[in-house]
C-alpha positions as CSV (number, residue, x, y, z in Angstrom):
1,M,112.3,207.4,112.1
2,K,112.2,208.4,116.4
3,L,108.9,206.0,115.7
4,S,110.1,203.4,114.2
5,A,113.4,203.0,117.1
6,I,110.2,202.9,119.6
7,L,108.5,199.7,118.2
8,F,111.2,198.0,118.1
9,A,112.3,198.4,121.0
10,L,109.3,197.7,122.0
11,G,109.1,194.4,120.6
12,L,112.9,193.4,122.2
13,K,110.7,194.2,125.4
14,L,108.0,192.1,124.7
15,S,110.2,189.1,123.3
16,L,112.6,189.3,126.3
17,S,110.0,189.5,128.7
18,A,108.6,186.1,126.8
19,R,111.2,184.3,127.0
20,F,112.9,185.5,131.0
21,D,109.3,186.4,133.1
22,K,107.3,183.5,133.9
23,T,104.0,185.8,134.4
24,F,104.9,187.2,131.2
25,R,105.2,183.6,130.0
26,K,102.0,182.2,131.4
27,K,99.3,185.5,130.3
28,L,100.6,184.5,126.6
29,L,99.8,180.6,127.1
30,D,96.5,181.4,125.3
31,V,97.6,184.0,122.9
32,D,97.4,183.1,119.1
33,C,96.9,186.6,117.2
34,R,99.2,189.3,115.7
35,I,99.0,193.0,116.0
36,V,100.6,196.0,113.6
37,I,101.3,199.3,114.8
38,R,101.5,201.4,111.9
39,T,101.0,205.2,111.1
40,N,98.2,206.7,109.7
41,D,99.9,207.2,106.3
42,G,100.6,203.1,106.5
43,R,104.5,204.6,105.7
44,Q,106.3,202.8,109.5
45,A,104.1,200.0,110.6
46,W,105.6,196.9,113.3
47,T,103.9,193.5,113.1
48,Y,103.9,191.7,117.1
49,C,103.3,188.0,116.8
50,F,101.9,186.3,119.6
51,R,101.9,182.6,119.2
52,N,103.2,179.5,121.1
53,C,104.3,181.5,123.8
54,R,107.1,183.4,122.0
55,V,106.7,186.9,120.6
56,K,108.1,187.8,117.6
57,A,108.2,191.5,116.2
58,F,109.3,192.2,112.7
59,P,109.1,195.5,110.3
60,G,106.3,196.3,107.7
61,A,102.5,195.3,108.1
62,S,101.2,191.7,107.8
63,R,98.5,190.8,105.7
64,K,97.3,188.0,108.1
65,A,96.8,191.0,111.4
66,T,94.2,190.5,113.9
67,A,94.5,193.4,115.1
68,E,95.6,197.3,114.2
């Protein structure tokens, strides 16, 4: 449960930074990927999508992930 809360907070932080931090937005200009962070047993996972200078986070593992 703690890991899930931490990964949720990470997604929120990344998403807010992508909206309001100009330097972070500049770094996202060339980024187009999906990153999955999950436990070894695969029970908990979060996917972070970096696309069009935005970050979206959602629970679960994405099949289209470019990095795990």
